[in-house]
C-alpha positions in Angstrom: -14.5 -35.9 -10.9 -14.7 -33.7 -7.8 -11.6 -35.4 -6.6 -9.8 -34.8 -9.7 -10.8 -31.1 -9.6 -9.5 -30.6 -5.9 -6.3 -32.5 -6.6 -5.4 -30.2 -9.6 -6.3 -26.9 -7.6 -4.2 -28.0 -4.7 -1.3 -28.9 -7.2 -1.8 -25.4 -8.9 -1.7 -23.6 -5.4 1.3 -25.7 -4.4 3.2 -24.8 -7.5 2.2 -21.1 -7.3 3.4 -21.0 -3.7 6.8 -22.3 -5.2 7.0 -19.6 -7.6 6.2 -17.0 -5.2 8.9 -18.3 -2.8 11.4 -18.2 -5.5 10.5 -14.5 -6.4 10.8 -13.5 -2.9 14.0 -15.4 -2.5 15.6 -13.5 -5.5 14.2 -10.2 -4.1 15.6 -10.8 -0.8 19.1 -12.3 -1.8 20.8 -8.5 -1.8 20.0 -8.4 1.7 21.3 -11.9 2.6 18.1 -13.2 4.3 15.6 -15.8 3.6 11.8 -15.3 3.9 11.8 -17.6 7.1 14.7 -15.3 8.6 12.8 -12.2 7.8 9.6 -13.8 9.5 11.5 -14.5 12.6 12.8 -10.8 12.8 9.3 -9.6 12.2 8.1 -11.6 15.3 10.9 -10.0 17.2 10.0 -6.5 16.1 6.3 -7.0 16.8 6.9 -8.0 20.2 9.3 -4.8 20.6 10.9 -6.7 23.6 13.1 -9.6 24.1 11.8 -13.3 23.6 13.2 -16.6 24.7 14.0 -19.2 22.2 11.0 -21.0 23.5 8.5 -18.0 23.1 9.9 -17.8 19.5 9.3 -21.4 18.7 5.6 -21.0 20.0 5.2 -17.9 17.9 6.5 -19.5 14.7 5.4 -23.1 15.0 9.0 -24.1 14.4 11.1 -26.6 16.3 13.7 -25.8 18.7 16.4 -26.8 16.3 15.2 -24.9 13.4 15.0 -21.7 15.6 18.5 -22.3 16.9 19.8 -22.6 13.2 18.0 -19.5 12.3 19.2 -17.4 15.2 22.9 -18.5 14.8 22.6 -17.2 11.3 21.1 -14.1 12.0 23.5 -13.5 14.9 26.4 -14.1 12.5 24.9 -11.3 10.2 24.4 -9.2 13.4 20.7 -8.8 13.0 20.0 -10.3 16.4 21.8 -10.9 19.9 21.5 -13.5 22.5 21.7 -12.9 26.1 21.4 -14.9 29.2 18.4 -14.4 31.2 19.2 -12.6 34.4 16.4 -14.9 36.0 17.6 -18.1 34.7 21.1 -18.9 33.1 19.8 -21.7 31.2 17.2 -19.5 29.2 18.6 -17.6 26.2 16.9 -14.3 25.4 17.0 -13.2 21.7 17.0 -9.4 21.2 16.5 -7.5 17.6 19.7 -5.6 16.9 19.7 -2.1 15.5 21.0 -3.8 12.1 18.0 -6.0 12.1 15.5 -3.2 12.5 17.2 -1.3 9.8 17.0 -4.4 7.6 13.3 -4.8 8.3 12.7 -1.1 7.4 14.7 -1.6 3.9 12.8 -4.8 3.1 9.5 -3.6 4.1 10.0 -0.7 1.6 10.9 -3.2 -1.2 8.3 -5.7 -0.4 5.4 -3.2 0.3 6.2 -0.9 -2.4 6.4 -2.2 -5.8 7.8 -5.5 -4.6 4.3 -7.2 -4.2 3.4 -5.9 -7.9 6.5 -7.5 -9.3 5.8 -10.8 -7.7 2.3 -10.6 -9.2 3.6 -9.4 -12.4 6.2 -11.9 -12.6 3.9 -14.9 -11.9 1.0 -13.8 -14.1 3.2 -12.6 -17.1 4.5 -16.0 -17.2 1.1 -17.2 -18.0 2.1 -20.7 -17.3 -0.3 -23.5 -16.6 -0.2 -23.1 -12.7 -2.0 -19.6 -12.7 -4.3 -20.7 -15.6 -5.3 -23.8 -13.5 -6.2 -21.9 -10.5 -8.2 -19.6 -12.5 -10.0 -22.4 -14.3 -10.8 -24.2 -11.2 -11.8 -21.0 -9.5 -14.4 -20.6 -12.3 -15.6 -24.0 -12.2 -16.0 -24.2 -8.5 -17.7 -21.1 -8.0 -20.4 -22.1 -10.5 -23.6 -23.0 -9.0 -24.1 -26.6 -8.6 -26.4 -27.8 -11.5 -27.9 -30.6 -9.5 
């Protein structure tokens, strides 16, 4: 029985995370950026310096192929620029562009303002099985063990 409860909780968390991702994607659509691309921009902004693609891979736990694809897309939108390292021409340095900084400021206002409330209200107001399952499992798992 315990295994069944854990499976249903993990399934509920999985579906809730998908729903949150869908809501975030819809919120970010006007900005032509995905949540993963936004995360990469945030990594660059936190460092407040240039990073090599290898450093970005380490900080984001993404493969070099994924990072290359993300940077290609962000560069085509003028959110980042690539530069050759003055120390080693084989190394590519990625720099957050002015438009990337502006985008982060705009999106932060949306997501940190009413955006988070919109996400919560959307998922909760739907009242679907996912949220109820998480709440039910939480109540069950937090009860003192009767044994």
